[in-house]
C-alpha positions, 0 to 999 in steps of 0.5 A, spaced: 930 046 073 924 042 071 918 044 068 913 043 074 918 046 079 919 052 074 911 053 073 910 052 081 916 058 082 912 062 077 905 061 080 908 063 087 912 069 084 905 071 081 901 070 088 906 074 091 905 080 086 898 080 088 896 076 081 891 071 084 888 066 080 894 064 076 893 057 077 890 056 070 896 060 067 901 057 063 908 058 064 909 063 058 903 067 060 906 068 068 912 070 065 909 075 061 905 078 066 910 078 071 915 082 067 909 087 066 908 087 073 915 089 074 914 095 069 909 097 074 903 095 070 897 093 075 897 086 076 890 084 074 891 088 067 897 084 066 894 078 068 888 079 063 893 082 057 897 076 058 891 071 058 888 074 052 895 074 048 895 067 047 
């Protein structure tokens, strides 16, 4: 899958999970946030932690 397509898909998944404003996140940050949400962490907390890790 191309990087652009993968990033688009990750952003779509983030949006569906309630992670608004994910357009400025990198693919790595999005993957990390989605993994945390998959472990029942709050979406906004997961987003903030993923962005601060980088």
